[in-house]
C-alpha positions in Angstrom: 69.4 22.3 -48.9 72.3 24.4 -47.7 70.3 25.4 -44.6 69.2 21.8 -44.1 72.8 20.5 -44.1 74.1 23.5 -42.2 71.7 22.6 -39.4 72.6 18.9 -39.6 69.0 18.0 -40.6 67.5 20.0 -37.9 65.0 21.8 -40.2 61.4 22.1 -39.0 58.3 22.7 -41.0 58.2 26.3 -39.7 61.8 26.8 -40.8 60.8 25.6 -44.3 57.9 28.0 -44.5 60.0 30.9 -43.3 62.7 30.1 -45.9 60.1 29.8 -48.7 58.5 33.1 -47.6 61.9 34.8 -47.7 62.6 33.4 -51.2 59.3 34.6 -52.5 59.9 38.1 -51.1 63.3 38.3 -52.7 61.9 37.3 -56.1 58.9 39.6 -55.9 60.7 42.5 -54.3 61.8 44.0 -57.6 58.2 44.3 -58.8 56.1 47.5 -58.3 53.3 46.4 -55.9 51.2 48.8 -53.9 48.7 51.6 -54.3 47.7 53.2 -57.6 50.0 56.2 -58.2 48.4 59.5 -57.4 49.2 60.9 -60.8 47.1 58.3 -62.6 43.7 59.8 -63.0 42.1 57.1 -65.0 42.0 53.5 -63.7 41.0 51.1 -66.4 39.8 47.6 -65.3 40.0 44.9 -68.0 39.7 41.2 -68.1 37.5 38.2 -69.3 34.0 37.6 -68.2 33.1 36.5 -64.7 36.4 37.5 -62.9 34.7 40.2 -60.7 35.9 43.4 -62.4 32.9 45.5 -61.3 33.2 44.3 -57.6 36.9 45.0 -57.8 36.2 48.6 -59.0 33.8 49.1 -56.1 36.4 47.9 -53.5 39.2 50.1 -54.8 37.0 53.1 -55.3 35.6 52.8 -51.8 39.1 53.1 -50.3 39.7 56.3 -52.3 36.3 57.8 -51.3 37.2 57.2 -47.6 40.4 59.2 -48.3 38.3 62.1 -49.4 39.1 61.7 -53.1 36.7 62.9 -55.8 35.8 59.7 -57.7 33.8 59.0 -60.9 32.7 55.8 -62.6 32.6 55.1 -66.3 31.2 51.8 -67.7 31.4 50.5 -71.2 29.9 47.2 -70.2 26.6 47.6 -72.0 26.6 43.9 -73.1 26.1 41.9 -69.9 22.5 41.9 -68.6 22.4 43.9 -65.3 26.0 45.1 -65.6 25.1 48.8 -65.7 22.6 48.3 -62.8 25.3 46.6 -60.7 27.8 49.5 -61.1 24.9 52.0 -60.6 24.2 50.3 -57.2 27.8 50.7 -56.1 27.8 54.3 -57.4 24.7 55.1 -55.3 26.2 53.5 -52.2 29.5 55.4 -52.6 27.6 58.6 -53.7 29.8 59.0 -56.8 28.6 59.9 -60.4 28.4 57.3 -63.1 28.6 57.7 -66.9 27.4 54.9 -69.2 29.2 54.8 -72.6 27.8 53.1 -75.6 30.0 54.8 -78.2 33.3 56.5 -78.6 31.6 59.9 -78.4 30.0 58.9 -75.1 33.4 58.0 -73.7 34.9 61.3 -74.8 32.1 63.2 -73.1 32.5 61.2 -69.9 36.2 61.9 -69.8 35.6 65.6 -70.2 32.9 65.6 -67.5 35.3 64.0 -65.0 38.3 66.2 -66.0 38.4 67.8 -62.5 38.1 64.5 -60.5 41.0 62.8 -58.7 40.3 59.3 -60.1 38.0 57.9 -62.6 37.3 54.1 -62.6 36.5 52.6 -66.0 34.6 49.3 -66.1 34.9 47.4 -69.4 32.8 44.7 -70.9 33.6 41.1 -69.8 33.3 39.2 -73.0 35.1 36.2 -74.5 38.5 37.8 -75.0 39.8 34.7 -76.7 38.2 36.4 -79.7 40.6 39.0 -81.0 37.9 41.2 -82.3 36.8 42.0 -78.7 40.3 43.3 -77.8 40.2 45.4 -81.0 36.9 46.9 -79.9 38.4 47.7 -76.5 41.3 49.5 -78.2 39.0 51.5 -80.4 36.8 52.7 -77.4 39.4 53.3 -74.6 42.2 55.8 -75.0 45.2 54.1 -73.5 47.4 57.1 -72.7 49.5 58.8 -70.1 47.6 59.3 -66.9 45.9 55.9 -67.2 46.6 52.8 -65.1 45.3 49.6 -66.6 44.7 46.6 -64.3 44.2 43.2 -65.8 41.9 41.0 -63.5 42.5 37.3 -63.3 40.5 34.7 -61.4 42.6 32.3 -59.3 40.1 29.5 -60.1 41.3 29.4 -63.7 44.2 27.2 -64.9 47.5 28.9 -65.2 47.7 28.0 -68.9 44.4 29.8 -69.4 45.7 32.9 -67.6 48.7 32.9 -69.9 46.4 32.8 -72.9 44.3 35.6 -71.4 47.4 37.8 -70.8 48.7 37.3 -74.3 45.4 38.2 -75.8 45.2 41.4 -73.7 48.9 42.3 -74.2 47.7 44.1 -77.3 46.9 47.0 -74.9 49.3 48.5 -72.3 48.9 46.6 -69.0 50.4 48.1 -65.8 49.4 45.6 -63.0 47.6 42.4 -62.3 44.7 41.8 -59.8 43.8 38.3 -58.7 40.3 37.6 -57.5 38.4 34.6 -56.0 41.2 33.8 -53.6 38.8 32.1 -51.3 37.5 29.8 -54.0 40.7 27.8 -54.6 43.6 26.1 -52.9 46.0 26.7 -55.7 47.9 30.0 -55.4 50.9 29.5 -57.6 49.7 31.9 -60.3 49.9 34.7 -57.7 53.7 34.3 -57.9 54.3 32.8 -61.3 52.5 35.4 -63.5 53.8 38.6 -61.9 57.4 37.2 -62.1 56.9 35.9 -65.6 55.5 39.1 -67.0 57.1 41.6 -64.6 53.8 43.1 -63.5 53.1 44.1 -59.9 
């Protein structure tokens, strides 16, 4: 409004868009956006079913392969039909090794196998995480420790109230960043700004 009155009402639509963009940049500027830190060996992708976690892993991993990084895949998603085959297909395309983990011991062996790799991407089961027991299972299987970056994947097609509920359910484990998928399937983008600001996650 100050700008509007300062310009005596001469405030165009492009002026309004530019002002809003600057305001968003100011608000979001304090958050840590950007690439996954180099020191983080393990990149853990978590989230509810159907948000596109496996595809997200493939996209991020592909960029690291192009940079000449040694990449490995681990999947604990042995529940969804075809989940392992989907990640195996991506692994074959990128020519990176894949370990399938059914138990805690499998996970420990996979971590040991990939100890010399630059980054290891961990695909977790997309189940109904409104059920607290599934988050507990995740905590029992995955070792959330130093050197791990945990990314919570949201679908922009979901209501913001549902995304809030998903975050609170997953907040039982350390979450470093958010990833938003299905950008092209909605015209509502407020969650892209609201959730990072609310929970201070880049």
